[in-house]
C-alpha positions in Angstrom: -56.1 -12.7 -28.4 -55.2 -16.2 -27.1 -56.4 -18.8 -24.7 -53.9 -19.9 -22.0 -54.2 -22.8 -19.6 -52.2 -22.7 -16.3 -52.7 -26.4 -15.6 -53.2 -28.2 -19.0 -52.4 -31.6 -17.6 -55.7 -31.6 -15.8 -57.3 -32.4 -19.2 -56.3 -36.1 -18.6 -59.3 -36.3 -16.4 -61.5 -36.1 -19.5 -60.5 -39.8 -20.1 -63.1 -40.6 -17.5 -65.9 -39.3 -19.7 -66.6 -42.6 -21.5 -66.9 -44.5 -18.3 -69.3 -41.9 -16.9 -71.4 -41.9 -20.1 -71.6 -45.7 -20.0 -72.7 -45.9 -16.4 -75.4 -43.2 -16.8 -76.6 -44.4 -20.1 -77.6 -47.8 -18.6 -80.3 -46.1 -16.7 -82.3 -45.4 -19.9 -82.5 -41.6 -19.7 -81.2 -39.6 -22.7 -80.8 -36.2 -20.9 -79.1 -37.5 -17.8 -75.8 -38.6 -19.5 -75.5 -35.1 -21.1 -75.9 -33.4 -17.8 -73.3 -35.5 -16.1 -70.9 -35.2 -19.1 -71.3 -31.4 -19.1 -70.7 -31.2 -15.4 -67.4 -33.2 -15.7 -66.2 -31.1 -18.6 -66.9 -27.9 -16.7 -65.1 -29.1 -13.6 -62.0 -30.3 -15.6 -61.8 -27.1 -17.6 -62.1 -25.0 -14.3 -59.2 -27.1 -12.9 -57.1 -26.2 -16.0 -57.6 -22.5 -15.1 -57.9 -21.1 -18.6 -57.4 -17.3 -19.2 -58.2 -15.2 -22.2 -55.2 -13.0 -23.0 -55.6 -9.8 -25.1 -53.8 -6.5 -25.6 -55.5 -3.6 -23.9 -55.6 -0.2 -25.5 -55.0 1.6 -22.2 -51.4 2.7 -21.1 -50.2 2.9 -17.6 -49.5 6.2 -15.8 -47.5 6.0 -12.6 -47.0 9.1 -10.3 -44.4 9.4 -7.6 -45.1 12.2 -5.2 -42.9 13.2 -2.2 -44.8 14.3 0.9 -41.9 14.0 3.3 -41.9 15.9 6.6 -38.9 17.9 5.6 -40.8 19.7 2.8 -42.6 22.9 3.5 -46.4 22.8 3.4 -46.5 25.1 0.4 -44.3 22.8 -1.6 -46.3 19.7 -0.6 -49.6 21.5 -1.6 -48.1 22.4 -5.0 -47.1 18.9 -5.5 -50.6 17.6 -4.7 -52.2 20.2 -7.1 -49.8 19.1 -9.8 -50.7 15.5 -9.2 -54.4 16.1 -9.3 -54.0 17.9 -12.6 -52.0 15.0 -14.1 -54.5 12.4 -12.8 -57.3 14.3 -14.6 -55.3 14.3 -17.8 -54.7 10.5 -17.5 -58.3 9.5 -17.7 -58.6 6.2 -19.4 -55.2 5.0 -18.3 -54.3 2.6 -15.6 -53.1 5.0 -12.9 -50.9 4.3 -9.9 -49.8 6.8 -7.2 -46.8 6.0 -5.1 -46.6 8.3 -2.1 -43.4 9.0 -0.1 -44.2 9.9 3.5 -46.9 12.1 4.7 -50.6 11.5 5.5 -52.5 9.3 3.1 -53.9 11.4 0.2 -57.4 11.1 -1.1 -57.0 10.5 -4.8 -59.0 9.2 -7.7 -56.4 6.7 -8.8 -56.6 3.0 -9.7 -53.9 2.1 -7.1 -52.4 4.0 -4.3 -49.1 2.7 -2.7 -47.8 4.5 0.3 -44.2 4.1 1.4 -43.9 5.2 5.0 -41.5 2.7 6.6 -38.3 3.9 8.3 -36.2 2.5 5.4 -38.3 3.7 2.4 -40.2 6.8 3.5 -37.7 8.9 1.5 -36.3 6.2 -0.8 -36.6 7.2 -4.5 -35.0 3.9 -5.4 -37.8 2.1 -3.7 -40.4 4.4 -5.4 -38.9 3.8 -8.9 -38.8 0.1 -8.3 -42.5 0.2 -7.4 -43.2 2.2 -10.5 -41.6 -0.5 -12.6 -43.8 -3.2 -11.0 -46.9 -1.1 -11.7 -46.2 -1.0 -15.5 -46.7 -4.4 -17.1 -43.6 -5.8 -18.7 -44.9 -5.7 -22.3 -47.0 -2.6 -21.9 -46.5 1.1 -22.3 -46.6 3.8 -19.7 -45.1 6.9 -18.2 -43.7 7.8 -14.8 -44.0 11.2 -13.3 -41.8 12.1 -10.3 -42.7 15.2 -8.2 -40.1 16.0 -5.5 -36.8 17.7 -4.6 -34.6 14.7 -5.5 -33.4 14.1 -1.9 -33.3 10.4 -1.2 -32.4 8.1 1.7 -30.2 5.8 -0.4 -28.4 5.8 -3.7 -29.6 2.3 -4.9 -31.6 3.7 -7.8 -29.1 2.4 -10.4 -30.9 -0.9 -11.3 -34.3 0.8 -11.4 -33.1 3.6 -13.7 -31.3 1.1 -16.0 -34.6 -0.9 -16.2 -36.6 2.2 -17.1 -34.1 3.1 -19.9 -34.1 -0.5 -21.2 -37.9 -0.7 -21.3 -38.2 2.7 -22.9 -40.4 4.2 -20.1 -40.1 8.0 -20.0 -39.9 9.7 -16.6 -41.2 13.3 -16.3 -39.7 15.1 -13.3 -41.0 18.2 -11.5 -38.4 19.6 -9.2 -39.3 21.2 -5.8 -36.9 23.6 -4.1 -35.0 21.8 -1.4 -36.0 23.4 1.9 -33.6 25.4 4.1 -32.7 23.2 7.1 -30.8 23.7 10.4 -27.1 22.6 10.2 -26.5 18.9 10.6 -23.6 16.5 10.2 -24.0 15.1 6.7 -21.0 12.7 6.6 -17.7 11.8 8.1 -14.8 10.5 6.0 -11.8 8.8 7.6 -8.6 8.7 5.5 -6.6 5.4 5.7 -4.1 5.5 8.6 -1.7 3.2 10.4 -0.3 3.3 13.9 1.8 6.4 14.6 0.2 8.4 11.9 -2.4 11.2 12.2 -5.9 10.0 11.5 -7.4 12.6 9.2 -11.2 13.0 9.5 -13.3 15.1 7.1 -16.6 16.2 8.6 -19.2 17.5 6.2 -21.7 20.0 7.6 -24.9 21.0 5.6 -27.7 23.4 6.3 -27.6 26.8 8.0 -26.2 27.9 11.3 -23.9 30.5 13.0 -21.3 30.1 15.7 -21.1 26.4 15.3 -18.3 24.0 16.4 -17.6 20.3 15.9 -15.9 18.2 18.6 -14.4 14.8 17.5 -14.4 12.0 20.0 -12.6 8.6 19.9 -14.7 6.6 22.3 -15.3 8.9 25.2 -12.2 10.9 24.8 -12.3 14.2 22.9 -9.5 14.2 20.3 -10.0 17.4 18.4 -12.2 20.6 18.4 -12.8 22.8 15.4 -12.8 26.6 15.6 -16.2 28.3 15.5 -17.7 28.6 12.0 -20.8 29.7 10.1 -22.4 27.6 7.4 -24.9 28.8 4.8 -25.1 25.7 2.5 -22.3 23.2 3.1 -18.8 23.2 4.6 -16.1 20.7 5.1 -14.0 20.6 8.3 -10.6 18.8 8.6 -9.8 17.3 12.0 -7.1 14.9 13.0 -5.7 13.0 16.0 -2.8 10.5 16.5 -3.4 6.8 16.1 -2.2 5.1 19.3 -2.8 1.5 18.4 -4.0 -0.7 15.6 -7.6 -1.9 15.4 -11.1 -0.3 15.1 -11.7 3.0 16.8 -15.3 4.3 17.2 -15.5 8.0 16.2 -18.2 10.5 16.9 -18.6 14.1 15.6 -20.8 16.3 17.9 -22.1 19.5 16.4 -22.8 22.3 19.0 -24.2 25.8 18.6 -22.8 29.1 20.0 -24.2 28.3 23.5 -22.6 24.8 23.5 -25.9 23.0 23.1 -25.6 19.8 21.1 -27.4 20.1 17.8 -26.4 16.9 16.0 -24.1 13.9 16.2 -22.7 11.4 13.7 -21.1 8.1 14.5 -18.6 6.2 12.4 -15.6 3.9 12.9 -11.9 4.2 11.8 -9.9 1.2 10.8 -6.3 1.7 11.9 -3.7 -0.5 10.1 -0.7 -2.3 11.6 2.7 -0.5 11.5 4.8 -0.7 8.4 7.0 -3.9 8.5 10.6 -2.9 8.0 13.5 -5.4 7.5 16.7 -4.0 8.9 20.0 -5.4 7.5 23.2 -4.2 9.0 26.6 -5.3 10.3 25.2 -5.1 13.8 21.6 -6.2 14.5 21.6 -3.9 17.5 21.2 -1.1 15.0 17.6 -2.3 14.4 16.7 -1.2 18.0 18.2 2.2 17.4 16.3 2.6 14.2 13.0 1.5 15.9 13.6 4.2 18.5 14.0 6.8 15.9 11.1 5.8 13.7 8.5 5.4 16.5 5.3 3.3 16.7 4.4 3.6 13.0 7.1 1.1 12.1 7.8 -2.5 13.2 11.5 -3.1 12.6 12.8 -6.6 12.4 16.6 -6.8 12.4 18.4 -9.7 10.7 22.0 -10.3 10.0 23.1 -10.5 6.4 24.5 -14.0 6.9 21.1 -15.2 8.1 19.4 -14.7 4.8 19.2 -17.7 2.4 18.4 -17.9 -1.3 14.8 -18.6 -0.6 14.2 -15.6 1.8 10.9 -13.8 1.0 11.4 -10.0 1.0 7.9 -9.4 -0.3 6.4 -9.9 3.1 8.0 -6.5 4.2 6.8 -3.1 3.1 10.4 -1.9 2.9 14.0 -3.1 3.4 16.5 -0.9 5.2 20.2 -1.7 4.4 22.4 0.1 6.9 26.1 0.7 5.9 26.5 -2.8 4.5 28.9 -3.5 1.7 27.0 -5.2 -1.3 29.5 -8.0 -1.1 28.1 -9.0 2.3 24.9 -10.2 0.5 25.2 -13.2 -1.7 24.3 -12.7 -5.3 21.2 -15.0 -5.0 19.9 -12.9 -2.0 20.5 -9.7 -3.9 18.5 -11.1 -6.8 15.6 -12.1 -4.5 15.6 -8.6 -3.1 15.6 -7.1 -6.6 12.7 -9.3 -7.7 10.7 -8.3 -4.5 11.2 -4.6 -5.3 10.4 -4.9 -9.0 7.5 -7.3 -8.9 5.9 -7.1 -5.4 6.5 -3.3 -4.9 8.7 -3.8 -1.7 10.6 -0.6 -1.0 14.4 -0.4 -0.5 16.4 2.2 1.4 20.1 1.7 0.9 22.1 4.0 3.3 25.7 4.2 4.4 29.1 5.8 3.9 32.5 4.4 3.0 31.5 0.8 3.7 28.3 0.9 1.6 29.5 3.1 -1.4 33.3 2.6 -1.2 33.9 1.4 -4.7 31.8 -1.7 -4.8 31.1 -3.8 -7.8 28.7 -1.8 -10.0 27.5 -4.9 -11.8 25.7 -6.6 -8.9 21.9 -6.8 -8.7 21.9 -4.5 -5.7 24.1 -1.9 -7.3 21.9 -1.9 -10.5 18.9 -1.1 -8.4 20.3 2.1 -6.8 19.5 5.6 -8.1 23.2 6.5 -7.8 26.4 5.0 -9.2 29.4 3.7 -7.3 32.1 6.3 -8.0 35.5 4.8 -8.2 38.1 7.5 -7.5 41.9 7.1 -7.7 44.7 9.1 -6.2 48.4 9.1 -6.0 49.4 7.4 -2.8 52.9 7.6 -1.3 53.0 4.6 0.9 54.5 4.7 4.4 57.8 2.9 5.0 59.6 1.4 7.9 63.4 1.3 7.3 66.0 -0.6 9.4 69.6 0.3 8.4 72.1 -2.4 9.4 75.6 -0.8 9.3 78.9 -2.8 9.6 81.0 -0.9 12.1 83.7 -3.6 12.5 87.4 -2.9 12.2 87.4 -3.9 8.5 85.4 -0.8 7.8 88.0 1.7 9.0 88.6 4.7 6.7 86.8 5.3 3.4 84.3 2.3 3.7 82.9 3.6 6.9 82.5 7.1 5.5 80.8 5.7 2.4 78.5 3.6 4.6 77.5 6.7 6.6 76.8 8.7 3.5 74.6 6.0 2.0 72.7 5.7 5.3 72.2 9.5 5.4 70.9 9.7 1.8 68.4 6.9 2.6 67.0 8.7 5.7 66.6 11.9 3.7 64.1 10.3 1.4 61.8 9.5 4.2 58.8 11.6 5.4 57.4 12.2 8.9 54.8 9.4 8.3 57.7 6.9 8.0 59.7 5.1 10.6 63.4 4.4 10.7 66.0 2.8 12.9 69.8 2.0 12.8 71.5 -1.2 14.0 75.3 -1.4 14.0 77.4 -4.5 14.4 81.0 -4.8 15.4 81.2 -8.2 17.1 78.1 -7.2 19.1 74.9 -5.6 17.8 73.0 -2.7 19.1 70.4 -0.1 18.1 72.3 3.1 17.4 68.8 4.6 16.6 65.7 2.7 17.8 62.9 2.5 15.3 61.0 5.8 15.5 59.0 8.2 13.4 61.1 10.3 11.1 59.9 13.6 12.5 63.4 14.9 13.1 65.7 13.3 10.5 68.7 15.4 11.7 68.9 13.5 15.0 69.1 10.2 13.1 71.8 11.6 10.8 73.9 12.8 13.8 73.6 9.3 15.4 74.9 7.8 12.2 77.8 10.3 12.1 78.9 9.2 15.6 79.4 5.6 14.6 83.1 4.3 14.6 84.7 1.3 13.0 85.9 -1.2 15.7 85.6 -4.9 16.7 84.8 -8.0 14.8 82.2 -8.7 12.1 79.0 -10.6 13.1 76.2 -9.8 10.6 73.7 -12.6 11.4 72.6 -11.4 14.9 72.3 -7.8 13.6 69.9 -8.9 10.8 67.9 -10.8 13.3 67.7 -7.7 15.6 66.5 -5.5 12.7 64.0 -8.2 11.7 62.4 -8.2 15.1 62.2 -4.4 15.1 60.5 -4.2 11.7 58.1 -7.0 12.4 56.4 -4.9 15.1 55.7 -1.9 12.7 52.4 -1.4 10.7 53.5 0.6 7.8 52.6 -0.1 4.2 56.1 -1.3 3.3 59.0 -2.6 5.4 62.6 -2.5 4.3 66.0 -3.6 5.7 69.2 -2.1 4.2 72.4 -3.9 5.0 75.6 -1.8 4.4 78.9 -3.8 4.7 82.2 -4.5 3.0 81.3 -8.2 2.8 83.8 -9.3 5.3 81.3 -11.2 7.3 81.1 -14.6 9.0 79.7 -17.7 7.3 76.2 -18.4 8.6 72.9 -19.8 7.2 71.8 -16.5 5.7 69.6 -18.2 3.1 67.1 -19.6 5.5 67.0 -16.4 7.6 66.5 -14.1 4.7 63.8 -16.2 3.0 61.9 -16.3 6.3 62.1 -12.5 6.5 60.9 -12.2 2.9 57.9 -14.3 3.7 56.9 -11.7 6.3 56.8 -9.1 3.5 60.1 -7.5 4.6 62.5 -6.7 1.8 66.2 -6.9 2.4 68.6 -4.9 0.2 72.4 -4.9 0.4 75.0 -2.2 -0.2 78.7 -3.2 -0.8 81.2 -0.5 0.1 84.8 -0.7 -1.0 84.6 -4.5 -1.4 86.1 -7.2 -3.6 84.6 -9.2 -6.5 84.1 -12.1 -4.1 82.2 -9.9 -1.7 80.0 -8.5 -4.4 78.9 -12.0 -5.4 78.0 -12.7 -1.8 76.0 -9.4 -1.4 74.1 -10.1 -4.6 73.1 -13.5 -3.2 71.9 -12.0 0.1 69.8 -9.4 -1.8 68.2 -12.1 -3.9 67.3 -14.2 -0.9 65.8 -11.1 0.8 63.9 -10.1 -2.4 65.6 -6.8 -2.4 68.2 -5.0 -4.5 72.0 -4.9 -4.6 74.0 -1.7 -4.8 77.8 -1.4 -5.1 79.5 1.9 -3.9 83.2 1.8 -4.6 83.9 5.5 -3.9 82.1 8.8 -3.6 81.6 9.1 -7.3 79.4 6.0 -7.3 77.1 7.0 -4.4 73.4 6.3 -5.2 70.2 7.7 -3.7 68.2 4.9 -2.4 64.4 5.7 -2.9 62.5 3.0 -1.0 59.1 4.8 -1.4 57.4 4.0 -4.7 54.3 6.3 -5.3 51.2 4.2 -6.4 47.8 5.1 -7.9 45.2 3.4 -5.7 41.4 3.4 -5.6 39.7 5.4 -2.8 36.3 5.3 -1.4 35.7 9.0 -2.1 34.4 9.4 1.5 34.4 13.1 2.5 34.9 14.1 6.1 34.3 17.5 7.5 31.2 19.8 8.0 28.9 19.9 5.0 25.6 21.9 4.9 22.9 20.1 2.9 20.4 21.5 0.4 17.0 19.8 0.4 14.8 20.1 -2.7 11.3 21.6 -2.2 9.3 18.4 -2.6 5.9 18.6 -0.9 5.2 15.0 -1.6 8.2 14.1 0.6 8.5 16.9 3.1 5.0 18.3 3.5 4.4 19.6 7.0 8.0 19.3 8.1 10.2 22.3 9.2 13.5 21.7 7.4 15.1 25.1 8.1 17.2 23.7 10.9 18.7 20.7 9.3 22.2 20.1 10.9 25.3 19.8 8.8 26.7 16.4 7.9 30.0 15.2 9.2 30.7 12.9 6.3 29.3 11.3 3.2 30.3 9.1 0.3 30.8 10.6 -3.1 28.6 8.9 -5.7 27.6 9.5 -9.3 24.1 10.5 -10.5 21.9 8.3 -12.6 19.5 9.7 -15.3 15.9 9.9 -14.3 16.8 9.7 -10.6 15.2 12.3 -8.3 17.8 14.3 -6.3 16.1 15.0 -3.0 19.1 16.3 -1.1 22.6 17.4 -2.2 25.7 18.8 -0.6 25.3 22.6 -0.7 29.0 23.3 -1.7 29.7 20.5 -4.2 26.1 19.5 -5.3 27.1 15.9 -4.6 24.0 13.6 -4.2 23.1 12.9 -0.6 19.6 11.6 -1.0 18.3 10.2 -4.3 15.3 8.1 -5.2 13.6 6.5 -8.2 11.0 4.0 -9.2 12.3 0.5 -9.9 9.6 -1.6 -11.4 6.7 -1.7 -9.0 8.8 -0.5 -6.0 10.8 2.5 -5.0 14.6 2.5 -4.2 16.1 5.4 -2.2 19.8 5.9 -1.5 21.2 7.9 1.4 25.0 8.4 1.1 25.8 8.8 4.7 25.6 6.6 7.8 22.1 7.0 9.2 23.2 5.6 12.6 26.9 6.4 12.4 29.5 9.1 12.3 28.2 10.9 9.2 25.0 11.9 11.0 26.7 12.2 14.4 25.3 15.8 14.8 21.8 14.8 13.8 21.1 12.7 16.8 20.2 15.8 18.8 17.9 17.1 16.0 14.4 16.6 17.2 13.0 16.0 13.7 15.6 13.5 12.7 13.4 10.5 13.5 10.3 11.9 11.7 12.6 12.9 8.7 14.0 9.3 8.5 10.5 7.9 9.0 9.2 10.0 6.0 12.0 8.6 3.8 11.0 5.0 4.7 7.3 5.6 4.4 7.7 7.2 1.0 10.0 4.4 -0.2 7.8 1.6 1.2 5.2 -0.2 -0.8 2.4 2.4 -1.1 -0.3 -0.2 -1.4 -1.3 -3.1 0.8 -1.4 -6.6 -0.6 -5.2 -6.2 -1.3 -7.6 -3.3 -1.9 -10.7 -4.3 0.2 -14.0 -2.6 -0.2 -17.2 -3.0 1.8 -20.6 -2.2 0.3 -24.0 -2.4 1.8 -27.4 -2.8 0.1 -30.0 -2.7 2.8 -29.6 -6.0 4.7 -26.8 -7.4 2.5 -23.1 -6.9 2.8 -20.8 -7.3 -0.2 -17.0 -7.6 0.1 -14.7 -7.1 -2.9 -10.9 -7.7 -2.5 -8.5 -7.0 -5.4 -4.9 -8.2 -5.2 -2.5 -5.4 -5.8 0.9 -6.1 -7.4 2.4 -9.5 -8.1 3.3 -10.7 -4.7 3.1 -14.2 -3.3 -0.2 -15.7 -4.3 -1.1 -17.0 -0.8 -4.8 -17.6 -0.1 -6.5 -14.8 1.7 -8.9 -15.1 4.7 -11.8 -12.8 5.6 -13.1 -12.5 9.1 -15.8 -10.3 10.7 -15.5 -8.8 14.2 -17.7 -7.0 16.7 -16.8 -3.7 18.3 -15.1 -5.5 21.3 -12.7 -7.3 18.9 -14.4 -10.7 19.2 -14.6 -12.6 16.0 -18.2 -12.9 14.9 -17.5 -15.0 11.7 -14.1 -16.7 11.8 -13.9 -17.2 8.1 -16.2 -15.8 5.4 -16.2 -17.9 2.2 -14.5 -16.1 -0.6 -15.2 -16.7 -4.3 -12.3 -15.9 -6.7 -14.2 -14.5 -9.7 -11.0 -13.7 -11.7 -7.3 -14.2 -10.8 -6.7 -11.9 -7.8 -10.3 -10.7 -7.4 -12.2 -12.2 -4.4 -15.8 -11.5 -3.6 -18.2 -12.4 -0.9 -21.9 -11.6 -0.2 -23.7 -12.4 3.0 -26.8 -11.2 4.9 -25.9 -8.6 7.5 -27.8 -6.5 10.0 -28.0 -3.0 8.5 -27.9 -1.4 12.0 -24.6 -3.1 12.9 -21.1 -1.9 12.2 -19.2 -4.0 9.6 -15.7 -4.6 10.9 -13.6 -6.8 8.7 -10.0 -8.1 8.7 -8.6 -9.3 5.5 -5.6 -11.5 6.2 -3.0 -12.5 3.6 0.2 -14.0 4.8 1.6 -11.9 7.6 -0.4 -8.8 6.5 -3.7 -7.7 7.9 -5.9 -5.2 6.1 -8.7 -3.7 8.1 -11.8 -2.1 6.7 -14.9 -0.7 8.4 -18.3 0.5 7.5 -20.6 2.3 9.9 -24.0 1.0 10.7 -26.7 2.0 8.2 -24.2 3.6 5.9 -26.3 3.2 2.8 -29.6 4.5 4.2 -30.1 7.9 5.8 -33.0 9.2 7.9 -35.1 11.9 6.4 -33.5 14.5 8.7 -30.0 13.8 7.3 -30.6 13.8 3.5 -27.8 15.4 1.6 -28.0 17.4 -1.5 -24.8 15.8 -2.8 -26.5 12.4 -2.7 -29.7 13.7 -4.4 -31.1 11.9 -7.5 -30.3 14.2 -10.5 -33.9 14.7 -11.8 -33.0 16.5 -15.0 -30.5 13.8 -15.9 -33.0 11.1 -15.1 -35.5 12.7 -17.6 -32.8 13.1 -20.2 -31.8 9.4 -19.9 -35.3 8.1 -20.2 -36.7 10.5 -22.8 -39.0 12.4 -20.5 -39.4 16.1 -19.7 -38.0 18.0 -16.7 -39.5 21.1 -15.2 -37.7 23.2 -12.6 -39.4 24.6 -9.6 -42.1 27.2 -10.6 -42.4 26.1 -14.2 -45.1 24.0 -15.8 -44.4 20.3 -16.6 -45.2 19.2 -20.2 -46.4 15.5 -20.0 -44.7 12.9 -22.2 -47.0 10.6 -24.2 -46.5 6.9 -23.6 -44.7 5.0 -26.3 -45.5 1.6 -27.6 -48.7 -0.5 -27.4 -51.0 -1.2 -24.5 -50.3 -3.9 -22.0 -51.6 -7.4 -22.2 -54.7 -8.0 -20.1 -56.0 -11.4 -19.1 -59.5 -12.5 -18.2 -59.7 -15.6 -16.0 -62.4 -18.0 -17.3 -62.2 -20.6 -14.6 -64.7 -18.8 -12.3 -67.3 -18.9 -15.1 -66.6 -22.6 -15.7 -66.9 -23.3 -12.0 -70.2 -21.5 -11.9 -71.4 -23.5 -14.9 -70.4 -26.7 -13.2 -72.4 -25.7 -10.2 -75.5 -24.9 -12.3 -75.2 -28.2 -14.1 -75.0 -30.0 -10.9 -78.1 -28.3 -9.5 -79.9 -29.0 -12.8 -78.9 -32.7 -12.7 -80.0 -32.9 -9.1 -83.4 -31.4 -9.9 -83.8 -33.7 -12.8 -83.3 -36.7 -10.7 -85.6 -35.5 -7.9 -88.4 -33.9 -10.0 -91.8 -35.8 -9.5 -93.0 -37.6 -12.6 -89.6 -37.8 -14.3 -88.3 -41.2 -15.5 -85.6 -41.3 -12.9 -88.0 -40.3 -10.1 -90.5 -43.1 -11.1 -87.7 -45.7 -11.3 -86.4 -44.8 -7.9 -90.0 -44.9 -6.5 -90.6 -48.4 -7.9 -87.4 -49.6 -6.3 -88.5 -48.3 -2.9 -91.7 -50.3 -3.2 
């Protein structure tokens, strides 16, 4: 027991007591000062408002009884009978009854609280909060809850936590939930973006036969379920295409077998913007073609590879599509920026192409290291094509054996050629002419016959003949070009050095053959061959004939690009191809051969060779996919007429794209408060986000909601909000907009729409708090209150005020009473 003053500073007024005593004592009365002093003391003590605090021996007993309109009368009567019995057992306790709904009950309870408002008539969270208030903080007590557990909201968490913390046991008596006609319990809208199907799950509870649900977007019916029966609960899956981004009002209408509307449920769908795709290709016009194939679910932005700088931010795109672009076209610093965006920010990458993209590029570049396939360098023996111009001296000095030797050398050289080569013969005998114009060696016999018809005659003028052969070779496009000069060295003196070096600079080799010549002629022919970067051959007679092989086979790298008709084999991957009919996939016309990497997923291969065609893997936070054929080129030339090619390509980009937006945004209501929580996903650019609220027409209600960054990347906001208004929010970070929506009154349900899945688990509540639980039809064993009684307080100031009043009246009577000292003194003064 203790004495407590609420306003102890009022005691300072007692300092006036000496002054009052001195003034009254001057009048000579002994009793009067004491009356005035007692009056002042009582008034000051009453102003201090003292209370006598002591611990009561009585515990508190709180009873929560559900009398909602949904309950059958028999259940409500049983609940009342149980309550009356428990009240009788709780005599001597401080009793409080909290009634949910129904007509007021006549009860012998200390307090009776009735919750019958639209928001709390069926709110067990409100009832439990009232029960906490009814039990003093330091006192003991019990709570008894009688009901079916159905509640209009799920905000009971803080109240239950407080009951557990304070050690207050809760006894629960369950009532059987009544059978109810079918109603729409909930609608759940899956996240969707433009171009996708908006998937809506409609939850039906109750009982009904021959029912159907129509789904409306605005005033337009989008989907209709088949007829169904429901006994307890059923979930229906409906969908419709998202035509545009923004907020779409949805309504589910439940009708019976006669088409009569039985219930309706309103919500709102938040449709996200299309996926941003960066297209990189040799021709930016390919971006338009890709946009046409992908449809409205993607926003393709085409850029040339040369337009990207070292500071380009790839993380602002959900995926990057590289179309048949050689890795060397992207600078190393740009490739590294792309790799960082994929690994850190989760940006997706689709690298597609044929010979240009995979044709033996450098495997050590940042781009090549990201790919789930390896550049495969293949080598093969190449026999290069040759253009050969034979210059034959048919002057008079060649008569006889030299001419025959020259013809044989020329024939042997022609026989080494293939149909892919080209050959021509120039003869000079004072003049020059093409005995055989340069042509393909498809019929070498004709060339040999033309050589055989040549006769030795006339003078020797080699210089113009070499010029003529040079002009003929210069116009050819073969891998190698050769000029073969056959003479006896009896030629005129000209500036051959300058001419032959000029020819050699044009990558034309000049070789010489000396037939039947002298030592001086041999020296001259060697000199001509050296200037022409060719070889010298000396043929003195038939025994010294040589076969001139001007075609040198070479081992050269190849792209490994395969051309033809190739059936493909797609792996059965539901996470990639769910809902798609891939039985009619056309054959490919070409693809690049690549190597496999360990841990890469092979999604498609060539049916005959098992070469990878489509591979994917996780690269850091992002996904990289490689398609080894030209998506917009010759390799998929037969696919342009395939109706599902666009959706198939869109599925690849969507699966490779960043699967998460920049932020995960959640809206949560608690009656008239709206809470927003936004968590940054990934490690993208740390730009400051902006939150704005809109009305159903799209008008911004709040331009910028203040955000508080609680921890790095976690932003929260809390603001008052009309519970009967839709919450439509746009969370903007950089170029990305994340839309979230919450239907009006989402956290509170009317009594006609209470769901069993949202019911308060009564048995679990009793278990957590240490109480007893009784199922329907079984007796409830009461739990004794634990701890000491509560503190009670007796206010003393009313008694002090009454005492002050009595003292004042006594003092007044003393002064006015006839015959008293004060009365006589006042009478003498009046005389």
